[in-house]
C-alpha positions in Angstrom: -2.4 -0.8 9.0 1.9 -1.0 8.5 3.5 -4.3 9.9 7.0 -6.4 10.1 6.9 -9.2 8.5 4.2 -12.0 7.9 6.5 -15.1 8.5 8.5 -13.9 11.5 8.3 -14.5 15.2 7.8 -10.7 16.0 5.5 -8.3 14.3 4.9 -4.3 14.3 1.6 -2.8 13.7 1.5 0.6 13.3 -1.8 3.3 13.5 -1.2 6.1 11.2 -3.8 9.0 10.4 -4.9 9.1 7.0 -6.1 12.9 7.7 -2.1 14.0 9.4 -0.2 11.3 8.3 0.9 11.0 11.7 1.3 7.3 13.9 -0.9 7.3 16.8 -0.8 4.4 18.1 1.3 0.8 17.7 1.6 -2.8 19.1 4.7 -5.3 19.1 3.5 -9.0 18.8 5.7 -11.5 19.9 5.9 -15.1 19.6 8.7 -15.5 21.9 10.7 -14.8 24.9 14.3 -15.7 25.2 14.3 -15.9 29.1 11.1 -18.7 28.4 13.3 -20.4 25.9 16.7 -20.4 28.3 14.5 -22.3 30.7 13.0 -24.7 28.2 15.1 -27.8 29.8 13.8 -27.1 33.5 11.2 -29.3 35.3 7.7 -27.3 35.4 7.0 -28.9 38.3 10.6 -28.1 40.7 10.4 -25.4 42.7 13.5 -23.4 41.1 11.3 -23.2 37.9 8.0 -22.5 40.0 9.8 -19.3 41.7 11.3 -18.0 38.4 8.0 -18.5 36.8 6.3 -16.5 39.9 8.9 -13.4 39.2 8.8 -13.6 35.5 6.2 -10.7 35.0 7.8 -9.1 31.5 7.2 -12.0 29.6 7.8 -10.8 25.9 5.3 -13.6 24.2 2.5 -11.9 23.8 0.4 -13.7 20.6 -0.3 -17.5 20.8 -1.8 -18.0 17.1 0.2 -17.8 13.9 2.1 -14.8 12.6 -0.2 -14.2 10.1 -2.9 -13.1 12.5 -0.4 -10.9 14.2 -1.9 -8.2 12.4 -5.4 -8.7 12.7 -5.0 -9.4 16.6 -3.0 -5.8 17.0 -5.5 -4.0 15.0 -8.4 -5.4 17.3 -6.2 -4.4 20.3 -5.1 -0.7 19.3 -9.2 0.1 18.2 -10.7 -0.7 21.2 -8.2 1.0 23.5 -8.4 4.6 20.8 -11.2 5.9 23.0 -9.4 5.2 26.3 -6.0 6.0 25.6 -5.9 8.5 22.8 -9.8 9.9 23.5 -10.2 9.3 19.3 -12.4 7.2 18.0 -11.3 5.6 13.9 -14.0 5.6 11.8 -12.1 4.5 8.6 -9.9 1.9 7.8 -7.6 1.8 4.6 -6.7 -1.6 3.5 -4.7 -3.1 0.7 -6.9 -6.1 -0.4 -6.3 -8.5 2.6 -9.6 -8.0 4.6 -8.5 -10.3 7.7 -7.7 -7.3 10.1 -11.1 -5.4 9.0 -13.0 -8.8 9.4 -11.3 -9.5 12.5 -12.6 -5.8 13.6 -16.0 -6.0 12.6 -16.4 -9.4 14.0 -15.3 -8.2 17.4 -17.1 -5.0 17.7 -19.7 -5.2 15.3 -22.3 -2.6 14.9 -21.3 -0.9 18.3 -18.0 0.3 16.8 -18.8 0.8 13.1 -16.0 1.2 10.6 -15.7 1.8 6.9 -13.4 0.0 5.1 -11.2 2.0 2.1 -9.2 0.4 -0.3 -5.8 1.9 -1.1 -5.1 3.3 -4.4 -2.0 2.3 -5.0 -3.1 -1.4 -4.1 -6.2 -1.3 -6.5 -4.1 0.0 -9.4 -1.9 -2.9 -8.9 -4.8 -5.5 -9.8 -5.4 -4.3 -13.4 -1.7 -5.0 -14.1 -2.1 -8.8 -11.9 -5.2 -9.4 -13.9 -3.9 -8.7 -17.2 -0.6 -10.7 -16.7 -2.7 -13.8 -15.3 -4.7 -13.6 -18.6 -1.9 -13.6 -20.7 0.0 -16.1 -18.6 -3.0 -18.4 -18.9 -3.6 -17.8 -22.8 0.3 -18.5 -23.4 0.8 -21.0 -26.3 -3.2 -20.8 -27.0 -5.1 -18.8 -29.9 -7.3 -16.5 -30.0 -10.4 -15.9 -32.2 -8.3 -14.1 -34.8 -5.8 -17.1 -35.0 -2.9 -15.3 -33.1 -1.7 -15.6 -30.0 -2.0 -13.2 -26.9 2.0 -12.0 -26.9 4.1 -10.2 -29.2 4.6 -7.4 -31.4 0.9 -5.5 -31.3 -0.7 -7.6 -28.8 -0.5 -7.3 -24.8 3.0 -7.2 -24.0 4.0 -5.9 -20.8 4.9 -2.4 -21.8 0.8 -2.3 -22.7 -0.2 -3.9 -19.5 1.7 -1.0 -17.6 0.5 1.9 -19.7 -3.4 0.3 -18.8 -2.6 -0.2 -15.3 -1.2 3.3 -14.9 -4.2 4.9 -16.8 -6.5 3.0 -14.4 -4.8 4.3 -11.7 -4.9 7.8 -12.8 -8.5 7.3 -13.6 -9.3 6.6 -9.6 -7.2 9.6 -8.7 -8.6 12.2 -10.7 -11.8 11.3 -10.2 -11.6 11.4 -6.0 -15.6 11.9 -4.7 -16.5 11.5 -8.4 -17.7 7.7 -8.8 -19.5 7.8 -12.6 -16.3 9.9 -13.1 -14.4 6.6 -11.9 -16.6 4.4 -14.6 -16.4 6.5 -17.5 -12.8 7.3 -17.1 -11.8 3.3 -16.8 -14.5 2.6 -20.1 -12.6 4.9 -22.0 -8.9 3.2 -21.3 -10.9 0.6 -22.8 -11.6 1.9 -25.8 -9.0 3.8 -26.5 -6.7 1.3 -26.0 -8.6 -1.7 -28.0 -10.2 -1.4 -31.6 -13.9 -1.5 -32.5 -14.2 -2.4 -36.3 -17.8 -1.7 -35.7 -17.8 2.0 -35.4 -16.1 4.9 -36.6 -12.6 6.4 -34.9 -14.7 9.3 -33.4 -17.3 7.2 -31.9 -14.2 4.4 -30.5 -12.8 7.5 -28.5 -15.9 8.6 -27.2 -15.7 8.1 -23.8 -11.9 9.8 -23.5 -11.2 13.5 -22.2 -12.2 16.3 -25.2 -10.7 19.1 -23.6 -7.8 20.7 -24.9 -5.3 19.2 -22.7 -6.4 15.8 -22.9 -4.2 12.5 -22.7 -5.4 11.3 -25.7 -3.7 11.9 -29.6 -7.0 11.5 -31.2 -8.9 14.3 -29.9 -5.4 15.9 -29.5 -5.4 16.0 -33.1 -8.7 17.4 -33.5 -7.8 20.5 -31.4 -4.2 20.8 -32.6 -5.0 20.2 -36.4 -1.9 18.1 -36.3 -1.6 14.3 -37.5 0.3 12.1 -34.3 -2.3 9.7 -33.7 -1.5 5.9 -34.7 -4.4 3.9 -34.8 -1.8 0.8 -35.2 -0.6 0.5 -31.5 -4.3 -0.2 -30.4 -4.7 -4.1 -29.2 -6.9 -5.7 -32.3 -10.0 -5.8 -31.8 -10.4 -9.6 -30.5 -8.8 -7.9 -27.2 -12.3 -6.1 -26.9 -13.8 -9.6 -25.6 -11.1 -11.0 -24.2 -10.4 -8.2 -22.1 -14.2 -7.0 -21.1 -14.7 -9.5 -18.1 -11.5 -7.9 -16.4 -12.5 -4.2 -17.3 -16.1 -4.7 -15.9 -14.8 -6.6 -12.8 -12.2 -3.1 -11.9 -15.2 -1.0 -12.5 -17.4 -2.3 -10.3 -19.4 -0.1 -7.7 -18.6 -1.6 -5.1 -14.7 -1.6 -5.6 -14.5 1.8 -6.7 -16.8 3.4 -3.7 -14.3 2.4 -1.4 -11.6 4.4 -3.4 -13.5 8.0 -3.3 -11.5 9.0 -0.7 -8.1 8.5 -2.9 -6.8 7.1 0.1 -2.7 5.5 -0.3 -0.4 3.4 2.4 2.4 5.3 1.0 2.8 6.5 4.3 3.2 2.9 5.9 6.0 2.3 2.7 7.6 5.1 4.6 7.2 4.0 8.0 8.2 0.1 7.2 11.6 1.5 5.8 12.5 3.7 8.5 11.7 0.8 10.9 13.4 -1.8 8.7 17.0 0.7 8.4 16.7 0.9 12.1 16.2 -3.0 12.8 16.1 -5.3 9.5 13.5 -7.6 8.9 16.1 -10.5 7.7 17.9 -10.7 10.8 16.0 -12.0 13.8 16.3 -10.0 16.9 14.8 -10.0 20.3 11.6 -8.2 21.4 13.6 -5.6 23.1 15.3 -4.4 20.4 12.6 -4.3 18.0 10.7 -2.0 20.5 13.4 0.2 20.7 13.7 0.4 16.9 9.7 0.9 17.2 9.9 3.5 19.6 12.9 5.7 17.5 10.6 5.1 14.5 7.4 7.0 16.0 9.5 10.1 16.9 11.5 10.4 14.2 8.5 9.8 11.6 6.0 12.2 13.7 8.4 14.8 15.2 11.7 14.4 12.7 15.5 13.4 14.2 15.6 16.4 16.4 13.3 14.2 18.6 16.0 12.7 19.5 18.0 15.2 21.5 14.5 15.3 23.3 14.9 11.8 24.2 18.4 12.7 25.2 17.3 15.2 27.6 14.7 13.1 29.4 17.7 10.8 29.9 19.5 13.2 31.7 22.4 13.7 29.0 22.7 17.0 27.6 23.0 17.0 24.0 26.0 19.4 22.8 25.5 22.0 19.8 27.1 20.0 17.3 24.9 17.1 17.6 21.5 19.6 17.7 23.1 21.1 14.4 23.5 17.6 13.0 19.7 16.6 13.8 18.4 19.7 12.5 20.6 19.0 9.0 18.9 15.4 9.0 15.4 17.1 8.9 16.1 19.5 6.5 17.8 16.6 4.1 14.6 14.7 4.9 12.3 17.7 3.8 14.7 18.2 0.4 14.3 14.7 -0.5 11.2 14.3 0.2 10.1 17.0 -2.2 12.2 15.4 -4.6 10.3 12.5 -4.7 7.2 13.9 -5.3 8.3 15.9 -8.0 7.1 15.2 -12.1 11.0 14.2 -13.0 11.4 11.9 -10.4 8.0 10.2 -10.4 8.8 9.7 -14.3 11.8 8.3 -13.9 10.5 5.9 -11.1 7.6 4.5 -13.4 10.6 4.0 -16.0 12.3 1.4 -13.4 9.3 -0.2 -12.5 8.3 -0.8 -16.2 11.7 -2.2 -16.7 11.6 -4.7 -13.0 8.0 -6.1 -15.0 
């Protein structure tokens, strides 16, 4: 699901296929209608108002509860009409932790339309960072069992939190379809990052991958007969007990089993970006403009900028050769940009910039 705004008068919800990445359906929800607002001053019992009301068949108001309910309401509508409209039956719902839409569908359809909820790996990964930062904030000014605070050099810094969060995300992504593998990899993070004074280094790193391409420098040194591993960069032993509840909670079978497919909501972010570039979410506009922006977004997202030429042709406008070339060039640039954004270099730079903002 993708939406436009949680506090706005107008909301947009998309259904995007996890298999193809295409937008399959959309719904525009509105709490406002300019025509209705323009006639609020009229006497509701007057003949003039009654005549207008009878002719006002295209009222833009199609939602009566809060803005926060727009996504759930639209999800129920789109899932309910999928068979009749698209000859499709949705089986999987990829969410971001907010289960209101999924709960609304379950309450509406029940066992008649069973849908499996999967988690977005990206959002689950962020839970680790959120949990660690919350722990750090709650423990601010307090001493741990070793008489020292949580933060500071050699302690739970933002840099360490980012490392653990990235390791956690990789543990999920690299073990799609393997629940036990995920749990083992997450346990490896805890034992790799935190000192355990009751056992040898070899036992402390027993959960880490031991192959030649391992990310664990302890085992890399063992393979390469080098001495690059620095044990002093790990968190002190006191953090093993302090952070254990967080690692256990984020290693829960119920949570990880919803991550086995490795689904993400990256397509949602892309769709939202394209929609907002055509219709800013910070400036209020009418429903009609939003609907036009949504339709253009769907066309360009699914079939590229060249789809604009098809729309023009259907509208009786013959696009010229220069315009066709410009549209093809837009699609080429989009493909090149997409390829650059998935490159290792770009992703590394993005991680660095993201870490600086935290």
